N, C-alpha and C positions, 0 to 999 in steps of 0.2 A: 315344147321342151321335153326331153326324155327324163323319166323318173329313175332314180338310183335304185338298184336292187338291194334287198335286205334279206339275209339268211336267218331263219329261226334257229337252225341247228346244223351241225356238220357231223355226219356219221363217219367213223374211221373203222376200217376192217384190217386187223393185224393178224398175221400168221407167223408162227415161230416153231423152231424145234425145241425150245426151252419154255418152261412154264412162265406165263406172263403175270402171274399173281403179284410178284414184287412191283411190277409197273402199276397195277391197279392200286396197291397199297400206297405207293408213292404219290399217285395222282388223286388220291381219295376224294377230296372235296371239289375237284375241278372237272370230274367226268361223271357220266351216268353209264354204268355197264348194262348193255343190252343183251349180250350173250358172251359166255365164257365157257369153253369146253376143250377137252382133249379128245382127239379122234385119230386113230392109226398113227400114233407118235407125232402128231402135229397139234399144236395149240392154236385155238382160234379165239380172238377177242374182238368183239364189236362194241364200240362205245360212241357216246355223244359227248361233245364238249359242253360243260355246264355253263349256261348263260343265266346268271342269278336274276337278271331282270326279266326273264321270259315267262315266269310263273309256271313253268313246267316242273312237275314233281319228279324226284329221282326214281329211276328204275332199280329194283332190288338186284343184287348180284345173282345172276342166273347160271346154273351149272347143268341145265337141261340140254 
């Protein structure tokens, strides 16, 4: 019998011409921000969906 897969997390990579900070603020408790920066008039946001049962601690907002 085949076992079902289980994902521990899901990383999302978003790019935009507008600042994604309002999205971060709106999703505050449901995501972990892995990376957030502006480069050459493009905004990049890399985040994970927060799984409260996973025991993973949140990553601080990173602007590096």
